[in-house]
N, C-alpha and C positions, 0 to 999 in steps of 0.2 A: 484496383488500387489497394495498397496495404491497409489492413485494419487499424494498425496503430496510427498511421497518417490521418485516416478519416476520424478517428476518435480524438486525436489532438486538434484537428480543425473545428470540429463541433465544440469541443471543450474551450478552445480559444474564442470562439464566437460568443459562447455563453459567458465566458469571463469578461469579455469586452462590454457585453450588455449589462451585467451585474455591476461592473465598475462604473459604467456610465449612469446607471440608475442608483448609485450609492447603496447597493445591496449586496456587496462583495462578501461581507462576513456571514450574512444570512445564506447566501448561495453556497458558501463553503460548507457550513453546517448541513445544509440540505444535501449536497453532493457526497459528503461523508456518509450520511444516513442511507442515501440511495445505494451507494457502493456496498455498504455493509449488508443491507437487507437483500439485495440481489445475490450477493456472494454467499450469504448464509441460508438462503431459501432456494433449494434445488428446484422446487416445483415452479416458483416464479421464474427462475433462470431458464428452465426448460420451456415454459410457456412463451417467453420473450423470443426464444431462438426458433420456435416452431413456425414454419411457413404455412401450416394447415390451419392455425387459428386465425380467424378473421380480425382485421384491424379494429373494428368497432368493439369487439369483445376485449381485445388487449387494452384499448382506451379506458373502457369501463373498469378493468381490473386495476390498471395503474392509478386511475382516479380514486378507486376504492381504497387501495393500499396507502397511498400518499397524500390524499387530500387534506387531512387534518394534521399532517406531520411536516410538510414543507410549504414554502411560500407559493403564491400563485404564479409568480414569475418562473420559479423552478418547475412547477407542475406544467405550465404551458410549454416550457422548453422540452420536457419529457414527451409531451403530446406531439410536439413538432418532430421529434426524433422518430416517434412511432409513425407518424404520417409520411415521413421520408423513407420508410421501410428499413430503418436502421435499429429496430428494437433489440436485435442481438447485441448491439454495441453499447447498451445503456450502462452497463457495469464499467466497461472500459472508458467510456466518455467521462463518467463520474470520477474514476480514478485519475484520469488525464487532467481533469479540472483541479483535483486536490493537489496534484503535483505542480501545476502552473501556479496555483495560489501560494503554495509553500515556497516556490522559487521567488515569486513576486515579493512575499513578506520576509524573505531571507531565513526561512526555516528549513532545517534538515531533520529528517527522521532517522535516528539511530537505533538499530536492533542490537540489544546486548543480551547475550545468553551466559548464564552463570549456573554453577552447580547448586548453589544455595541462594536464598533471597538476600539482597544487599541491604545493609543498614543505611539510614538516611545520610550519615556522614560520608560514607563511601560513595554513595549515589551522587551527592552534591559535588564531591571532588571530581568524579569522572565527568559530571556535566560542566564543571568549570574548565577542566582541561580540554575537553572537546570544543567548547564554545571558544576558547582562546585559539585552538589550532585551526578551526574552520572559519572563525569570525561570523558565525551564524548563531541564531537561536536554535537550541537543541530540543527536539521532541523525543524523549527517550521511551523506547518500547522494550520492556523487560520480559524475559522469558527464563524460567527455571527448568534446566534439564540436568538431573543428577547424573546421567550417563557420562557427562564430560569430566566427572570426578572432581575437578578443581579448575581454577583459573577462569578464563572468559573467552567468549567469541564476540567480536564487534563487527558490525556490518553497516555501512552507510555510503551513499553516492558511489556505488560501484567499488568501494574499498572493502576488503575483507581481512581481518586480523584475527588469527586463531592462536590464542595463548593458553589453550586448555591442556590439562594433564593427559587427557585421552589422546590428543595429537602427539604430544611428546612421547608417550609410551608407544604409539604406532610407529613414529620415526625411529625410536630405538629398536623396536622389534624388526623393522626393515633393515636397519644397519647390521643387527646381529645375524640376520639370514644371509648377508653377504660375506660372512667371515673370510677376510683376505689371508688368514693364517693356514688355511687348509688348501693344499695343492689339489688341483683337479687335473687328473691325467687323462 
């Protein structure tokens, strides 16, 4: 079975449980933390993916890492995932949970890349326009990349809009290479 499907099913089951127990907000915060920690800690990620490390050692490590940081329900869910031999999916399950939560709460994450940091007025205008266009609450993730020279790159919900100067220059360069005025014999 596909890893994405399995991750979504585990996430959906935990989402239902958290919603039933009125712990949805806490579970969301917990899964954000779990996804971030596993993603940023290569040793933990490698440990979870390793078939050589025994289950009881993985359980102890997960408990030690997350015991004081996440709710008991979330910790028990992670232990269940480990016992079902799906430890290698923990990051994917946590990310799927976050996606399901955001869909449920009508939130969309928008990645915005600019050449320079935006001032608050421009940022608020962008948020307002995106919110109006999508009819959703916007979670803006900003990134500054001076190499785009100017303009911006917007990415959300499988939509990609590149209005950067770097792209415009690349398009012009490509057009100039095609010079239709020179005959090729």
